[in-house]
N, C-alpha and C positions, 0 to 999 in steps of 0.2 A: 310095122315100121311107119313112123311119121314121115311124110313127104311134102315138100313145098317147093315153090319156085318164085323167082323174082327177076324182073327186068331192071338192069342197073346201068348207069353210065360209067364208062371207063374201061370196059372189057373189050378184048379183041375177038373172043369166041366164048364157047360154052364152058362153064366150070361146074363141077359137081363136088359138093362137100358132104362127105359121110361122117357121121359122129358115132363112135363106138359106144359100148356100154358105160364108159366113164365120161362121156361127153367130149372126148378128145377129137378134134377135127382132122379128117384125112381128106385133102383136097386134090382133085385131078383137073388139070388144065391142058390146053393145047399149045400154050406158049409159056415161057418163064415169066413174062410180064403178068400174065393172068394168074400164075401160081402165087406170085407175091401179092397181087390184088386180093386173092382169096385169103391169104394170111392176114392182111389188114382187115378184111371184112369179118373174119371169124374172131380176131382179137377184139374188135370193137363190139361185136355181139356179146362176148364173154367178159370183157374187161374195160368197158368204156370209162367207168369212173377212175380206174387205175391209169388209163391213158391221160386223162385230164390232170391227175395228180402228178404224173411224171413231167408233163409239159409245164405246168404252172411252177413246180419246184425248179425246173431248169431255167426258166426265164424270170424267176423272182416274183411270182404273182400268187403264191400260196396264201398269203395273208388276206387276200381278197375273199377267200373261202372260209378260213378258220379264224380270222381276226388276229389279235395280238400275239398268240403263240407262234404264228408263222413269220413274224417280222424278222427275227434274228437270222433265219436261214435265207429269207428273201434278200436281206442286206448282203449276206455272204455271196449269194448267187450273182447279185448285181455288181458287187465290187470285184468278183472274180471274172466278170465279163463272159459268162457261159453263153448267153444268148448271142452275143456278137461273134464269139469264137465258132459257134455252131453255124451261123450264117456264112461266115468265111469258109468254113470247112466244106459245106455243101457246094458253095460256088466254085471251089477248087477241085471238086471230084470230077472224074472223067464222065463223059455223057452216058455211058452204059450204067454206071453206078447211080447217077442221078435218076435214070429211068427206073432202076430197082426201087429207089426210095419213093419216086413219084407213083409207081404202080401200087406199092403198099399204101401210100397216102390216099390214093383214089379208092382203095378198098375200105379204108376207115371211113371216109366221107360218104361212100355209098351206103354204108349201114346207117350212119347218122341221118342221111337224107331220106331214109325209108319210112320215117314217121313213127318209129318204134317208141314205146313209153320209156322215159328215163329210168335207169336202174335205181334201186332204192338209195344208194349212197348219194348220187347226184340229186335225186328228188329231195332227200333230207336237207341237203345244202342249198337247194334252190338254184342249181347251176345248170345252165344249158351249154353244152360244149361248143366252142368255136370251131370252125373248120380246121382240120389238121393240115399242116404244110410240110413239104418234104424235108426242110431243114430241121423240123421238130424231131425227126429221127436222130439226127446228129446230136441235138440238145439232150434228148432222153438218154442217149448212151453216155454223153459227156458228164452229165450231172451225177450219174451212178458212179463214175470212176474217178472224177476229180476228188471226190470225198472218200474214195475207197483206197487211195494210195498212201504214200509215206510221209506227207508233210506234217501230219499230226504227230507221228513218232518224233520227228525232228523238233517240233515245237516243244513237246514234252521234255525231250532230253536237254534241250537248251535251257528250259526253265529249271530242270534238275541240276544242271551244271552251275547255273547262277546261284542256286541255293546251297549246294554242297561243295562245289569246286571240282576241277577237272580230275584230280587223282581219285576222289571218291567215286565219281561216275564211271570212270574207267574200270575200277575194281568191281562195282556193282554190276555193270553191264557185261563184264567178262566172266562173271560167275555162272556156271551152268554145267550140264553134262559134258564130259571131256571128249566124247566121240559122237559124231553125227554121220548117219548113212548118207553119203553124197548121192546126188542124182546122176552125175557124170564123172567117171564111168560107173555104171551100176555095179554094186558089190563093194565099192570102196568106202572108206570112212575118212573123216577129217576132224580137226579140232574145232571147238567153239572159241571164237576170238572176240575180244572186246575192243573198244576204241583205244587208240594211242592217246595218252594224256596230252601230248604235244599238239595233236590235231584238235583236241577239245579247247585248247587255249584260245583259238580263234572264235569258237562258239561262245566262250565266256565273255570275250571282249565284245562280241556283237550283242549279246543279251544285256550287258552292262549299259550299252548305249540306249537301250529301250527303257531303262528304269523299269492224238488218237493215236479164213483158212480153208483149206480144202484138201481132199485126198483124191488121187487118181493113180491107177496102176494098170499095167498091161502084162499079160502072160503070153509067152511065145507058144506056138503049137507044140513044141517039144515038151511042154509042161501041162498040156490040156488033154482031156480024154478024146476030143474030136480031132486033134492034130492041127487045128488052126487056132489063132489067138483068141483070147478073151480080154476085153477092156472094161474097166469098172471105175467107179469113183462117186464122189458126192461133194458138191460145192458147199462151203460153210459161209453163211451170211446171216444178217438179221432176219428173224422169222417175221414175216409181214402178212397182213391181210389186205388184199389177196397176196398170194405168193409172188415173189420176184420173177420166177420163171414160168413159162407157158408152154405146154406140150402141144406139138403140132406136126403134121405130116403133109408135105407138098410134093406133087409129082407133075411132070410135064415131059416132053420129049428130050429135054436137056438134062434132067436129073430126076431122081426119085429119092427124096431125103426126108428123114424124120429126126426130130430133136427137140431141144429146149431153146426157146427164144425169150428175149426181153420184150415185154409189152412196149410198143413204140418203136421197135427196131426189127426190120425184116431179116429173114434167114436164120441161121443157127451158128452164130459166131463162136460159141464156146463148147457146145455139146451136141453131137449128132452123128448120123451115118447116112451115106447114100448106098447104092447097090454094091460098092466095092471097098469103100474106105470108112473107118470109124475114127472119130476124134473126140478129145476132151481136154480140158485145161485145169490147172490149178494156178493160183496166184504165185508168180515167181518171186514175189517180194523184191522186185527190181527197184533200183533207186533212180527215178526219173523225175523227181520233183525236188527243187531246192528252195529254201527260204533265205532271203537276203535282208539284212538290216541296212537301210539306206538313210542318209541324211534327209531331213524333211524337205530341204530346198531342192532335192533331186526329183521330188514327186511333181508330176504334171496333172492338172485337172483334165480329165477326159470327158466329163459330163456330170450333170446333176439329174438324178432320176427320182421319181416319186412313187412310193409304194402305197397303193390303196389298201386300207385296212378295214375289214368288215366290222361294222359297229364301232369304228374308232376313227381318229383323225389320221390323215395321211402322213407318211414319214418320208422326209427327203434324204436321199443318200448321195453323197459326193463320191464319185468314182474317180480314182487317181491311179497313175501308173508311173513307174520309173523305167529305166532301160532294161531292168530285169523282169518286169512283169507287173501285173496288177497289185495294188496295195491292198492287202487283206486286213491288216491290223495297224492301228495307230492313226494319229491325226497330224498331218504335216504342219498344222498351225501351232502345235504344242511340243513336238519332239520328233524322234526318229520313227521310222515306219518299217513294217515287215512286208516284203513283197514275195510273191510266189512265181517261180519260174517252173513251168510244167511243159512237158513235150507236146501235149495236146492243145495247149494254149499259146505256146510260143510261136507256132506257125500252123497253118491249116493242116489237119491230119488227114492223110489218105487212107486211114485204117479201114473204113467201111467199104473200100473198093474190093476187099477180099470176099464180100458176102456171096456174090454169085460164083466166082471162080472156085471157091472151096467146095461148093456143092457139085461141081462138074468134074472133080478130080477122080482119077482111077487108081492111083497108087499113093503110098505114103510119101514118095519123093515128089510127086506132082503137088500134093498138099503142102509139103515143105516149101516148095518154090512159090506157091500161090500166096503164102503168108508173108512174103517179103515186105509188103506195104503196111503191115500191122504196126501200130504205134503204141497205143496204150489201151488197157493196162498191159504191163509186161507179164507174160504168162509162160507157164510150163506147158507146152503142147505135146500131148502123147497121142500117137496114132497107130493104127494097124490096118492092114489090107487083106483081101481075100487070097492073095498070093502067099500069105503067111509072114509078111514082114512087119516088124515093129520099128517105130522111130520116135525119137524125142528131139525137141528143139526149144530153146529159149526164144520166144518171139516177142518183138516189141523194140522200141527205141530206147536205148540207154546212153545218156550223155557221157562223154569223156571229160574228166576234170583232172587237173594236176594234183598229186603226182601220178603218173601212168601206172596202172596195175595195182595200186594200193588204195585203201579206203581214204578218201580226201576228207578234209575238215567238213565239207558240205554234207558228208554222210551222216554226221552226228547231230547237227543242229543248225540253227540260223548262223550265217557267217557275215562278216563285214562286206558290204557291197561297195564301199568307197575305196578299197585298196586295189582292186583289179586282180587280186591273187586267186580268186575262186571262180573264174569264169569257165563256161563250157567251151571246149575246143574240138567240137565235132561229136560224132556218135560212134558207138561200137559197130563196125560193119556186120551186116547180117551173116555173112559166111564165117565170121569169127565168133559168133554167139555159140554157146555150148550145144552140142548135138551128139547123138549116138544112134546107131542103127543096128538092129539085130544083135544085141549084146549077148555074150557067151552065157551069162548067168540065166538068161531066159526070162528076165523081167525088167520092167522099168517102174520105179516107185517115186512118186512125187507127193509130198505132204507139206509143202511150204518150207522145207528145210533148205540148208545150204545146197547150192547147185554144184559147185566145184571147190576143190581144196586150195590151200595156200600155194602161191606160185603161178596161179592162172594169169594169162596175159592181160585180162581186163577186169577191172573192178565192176561188179554187177549189183551188189546190194549188201546191206548190213542187218536189216531188221527181219531176220528169218524167224520162223516159229521154232519152238522147242522140238527136239528130235523124237519125242516119245511116239507120236503117231507113225512116223516113218519107220521106226524100229519095229513096232508091233506088226505093221503090214509086211515088212521084209521077213520077220520071223514066221508069220502065218503062211506066207507064200512059200518059203523054204520048206515048211513042214508038210505041204500038200503033196499028195500023189497026183495022178492025172486029174486035172481040175475041171469043174463044171460050173455052170451058172449058179447052182446052189452053193458051191464052195465060195464063190465071190460074194454072194449074199451074206454068207456067214462071216466073211471078213468085214463087211460093212457093219455087222452087228457086234463087233468086238468091243467089249467094255472094260478090259483090263487096264488099269491105270498105272503106268510106270511112274507118273508124277507122284503118286501116293507113297512110293517106297521110302523116300527120305523122311517124310512126315510121320509115317506109322512107325518106322524104326526108332525115331526119337520119342514119339509119344508113349510107346509101350514101356519105356523106361520109368515113366511116372508111376507114383503109387496110388493116386486118387485120394481126394480129401473126404469123401463120404461114399456110402454104398452105391449111389447112382453113378458117380464117377468111376468107381471100381468096376461096376458092371459094364459101363461104356468101354473101358480099357480092355476088359475081358473079350468083348465083341471084336475090338480091333485086333487083339492077339489071334483070334480065330478066323479073322476075315481073309478071304482069298484075293483081296485087292481088285475085285471085279465090281464095277459101279452099276449093279443091278438096282432097279427101282425098289425092290423089296429088301434091300440090304440095310442092316443096322450100321455096320461098319462104315459104309459109304456116307451115311448121314453124319456120323460122328466125325469122320475125317474132314469132310468139306466144311461143316459148320465150325469146327475148331480152327481149321486153316483160315477161314474167313475172319474169325475173331482175332487171330494174330495180325492180319492185315489191318483191321480196324485199330488195334492197339498201336501198331507202328505208325499209322497215319496221324497219330497225335504228336509225332516228333515236331518240335517247334520250328525247325528249319524247313519242314515241308509244308508249313501253313499256307504259303502263297500258292501251292499247287492244288489246294482243295477246291478252288473255283476256276472257271474258264479264264483263259487269257483275255484281256479286254478286247471285245469285238468278236471273240470266238463263239460261234453258235452253240448253245447248250446241247442241241441235238447231236452235235459232232464231238462234244467234250467227253473224254474218257476219265471218269473219276479217279482220284488218287488211289483208292483201294483197289480198283481194277488194275491199274498199272503195277501196284505192289504185288498183286497175285502172281504176275509172271516173274518178278524179280526175286521174291523171297526164297523160293526153293534153293537157288544157287547159294544164297547167303547162308541159309540154314545148313546146307551140306558142307560148307566151308567153315561153319561156326564163326562167321564174320559178323561182328556187332555194329557195323557201320550205321545201319538205320534204326537200331534199337534205342528206346528211351534211355537217357543217361542212367548208368548204374544198374541196368537190368541185363541179366544173362539170358541166353536162349532157354535153358531149362525153366527159369522163373517165368519167362514170357509164355512158354508152352503150357505150363501149369495153370497160369491165370486164364489163358485162352480156353483150356479144357473146362474150367469152371464156368466161364461165360457160355460156352457151347452147350454144356449139359443143362444149365439153367434155361437156355433158350429152347432146347429140345423138349424139356419137361413141360414148359409152358405151351408149346405148340402141339406136341404129340402125346403128352401124358407121362405119368410116372413109371409106367412099365417099359423099361429100356428095351426088352425083347420085342416090343410091338412097334418100335420106331421104324420108319421106312423112308428111304431117300426120296422115293417118288412122291410121297405125300407133300414134300416141300418143293420138289423140282418139277413143276408143272409148266407146260407150254400154253400160254393164253394170250396170243397176240391181239392187239387192239386195232381196229380199223382206223385209219387216220381221220375219219369224220365222225366216229362214234361219240365223241365228246361234245358234239354240237347240240345235242338234244338229250334231255333226261332219259328218254327211251332209246337213245341211239345205240348204246352197248347191246341191249337186248335184240335190236334189229340187225346190227351189223357185225358184232363180234362172234367168232366161232366158239364152241364149247372147249374148255381146257382139257388137256390130256397129260397124264403122267409120263415122265421119261426117265430112263437111267442115263448113265454116262456123265462126263464132265468135260472141261475144256480140252484136256490132253488125251482123251481116249479116241480111238478111231471113230466110234460112235460119239461124235463131238457135240456136246450140248452145254453151252456156256451160260452162266448166270451173271447178273450185275454185282460183282463182288462188293460187299459192304452195304448193299441196298436190297437184300432179299435173295431168294434162291430160285425164283422162277426162271425159266429158260428164255433167253433173249436171242441167242445165236445158235444155230444148229444146221444140220444138212437141209438145204432147201431143195434138194433133189437127190435121188439115188438112181443109179443105172448100171446095167451090165449089158454089154454088146457081145453077142456070140457070132463070130465071123464065119463059123461053119454052117450056121442056120440062123438067119436073122429072126425067124419066128420064135426062137428060144430066148431072144433078148427080152429084157424086162426093165421097168422103171417105176418110180413113184415120186410124188411131190407132197408136201404138206398141203392140207385142205384139198383143192381139186381144180378142175379146169375153169370153172365159172367164178366170177367175182360177185355174183348175186346170191345173197343168203337165202333167197327163196328157191333157188335152183337145186334140184337133186344132186347136182355136181359141184356144189359149193364146198363140201367137206367130205365127199364120198371116198377119198383116198386117205383120210386122216387116220383111220384105224390101222390100215396097212403101214402107213408111214411111221406111226408111233410104236409099232411092234417089230419093225424091221422087215416086213414082208414087201414084195414087189408085185406089181400088176403087169399083165402082158403088154408088150410094146408091139401092137399090131402093125404089120408091114406088108404082108401079102395081100394084094388087091382081090385075089380070088377068095380070100377069107373075109376081108373087110366089107366088101360090097353086100354080100347076102346077109351078113350078120349085123349090119348097121342099125343102130337104134333110131336114127333119123337121117334123112337125106334132103339137102337143099340144092336145087339147081339154079344157077345164076346165068341169065341170058343177056347178051349185050343189047343196050337200048338202040 
């Protein structure tokens, strides 16, 4: 075992950091202050380049490192006012939470002050990190979630309504599977609902003035072999290098907790467990961001800021705001502007004040109470405790807008800001957010689907995911006998595509224009609809469906939607083909021609798309249809954000690619950029199973590994397990961790 020690400033007492065989840090401290210090120290050791990336993106200084490609996001961050909001948020936090962030910050800076060589990414960029400040933790969390929520959906729908009209958008958005497994109450179902055309009229008026998933579930002890709950899940985000989540274990007299953290943010706000309670979240798709179209003369200049650009001239940004919030798009000198009102920007968020209390909870009810201060993102919180209880709560701040209880015009797109008809009138009280405890069915399932059915007292959101993943998880859990960790792992691996049903049912009616098309259709007829990497049918299905989207994208009325809205960062823009990927199954199932090229029927469109797909597959994979494989196209190869700086950067910083099965709507969710290739861009960025009967049976995995340094043995040592669906041990018992540690670092106070 490697052993080392260091004397550092900022500690109250002795800290020991053991790293297991995967390089995951397990830190023991004598105070909670020192535990968070250790988290910052370990994160800086493993992810210093990523910390710099998160901070610079948040404050709009990424172009200083990467040059011109960083300007558009920097402009967005400056106009949104993320840095100012983070400073105000930190200043408004209670003293204890400020100390949590300060302790973490001291740990980061202690590592940087240790004189260690720069990691390869920062060395390549020639960047020496500036000292971390406590408010940077707020900024790192804000920047991740301001762009993670629903304003992009609203901008898209507003643009679509302007192009096609309110009636067409209501019909398109309402098409979909008729029944959705609701989260509350577990075991119930509800209908898919689209927007009311009358609500869209306000969106159309606003746009006329102007000329962008996860799974979690829990099983009660009545359904498990041990008699105590199992909790499992996997968050879906962009696959990044390094990974967005960081595995860590922190212990002190106040708590002993292990989980997944964001680099730059202490604690385990989304996934983790202590000695008595386990918790996890999925995105609740809550509606807490609105876009308003305001008259130009309502905008006030709040400042001019200069973006420094590597190897380029500086760019000046005029930051403006109206009474609704920061101006994101538009120039007040030339016309109307679009402003963003978001709960985390409208006033200082107290959300990070939950970081310490949640680690100290002893029951699901205490955790539920600790989360009252949470603001954004709005999450589905699933928890279980060692007394055998399960609990669900929608957590976060959701504004109330008129009309009460019904989806308002704000839900569907930008609304007129000059009328006063679409203002916020408070927030949904925490105790009135959906919750359930120990449901009779013995499970809670969240997969970004609708939370409650029609008639609920409060409007929560509209942009829910399609119900396919939720249905598969419910079906798999219902079919289980007394369940184990291995059973939960098998649910993670489920690749059956319910989304494929309507496509394959329609495609197999075709005759095929040549032997290769006929062979492809024969494989579809024999296909079990499981998206395995070795599947021929999976390849034919996805490539054909993708070709349909590309054909529909040529619709003349949709031409304005092919490019970002003026001022929208391309990094945040969801291409038209990607948006169509989610809309077309409902239209196909209803045989609705709304988006089809003039005079073209669905059978004609499918036949042409099959021809395109087979031609593409032959060109990429050869003429032997039986040798086609979905995994040969569907590879995960994320790029490091700095690898393009140098011709040798990709070889030095990018991980090796891996093949994956799955697709958007399988439980094993792996999305590709529809219309722009079939490589994996979004997938599970962690998987976990918590066994509340024996924490030592718990397991997890992340893409790549604990370290962000490509030279480290822990840069990608979890990649094979992640790509095959295996999990690695989640070490928790100190009696096992300490003697088996691969390395130990002792930190002593200066």
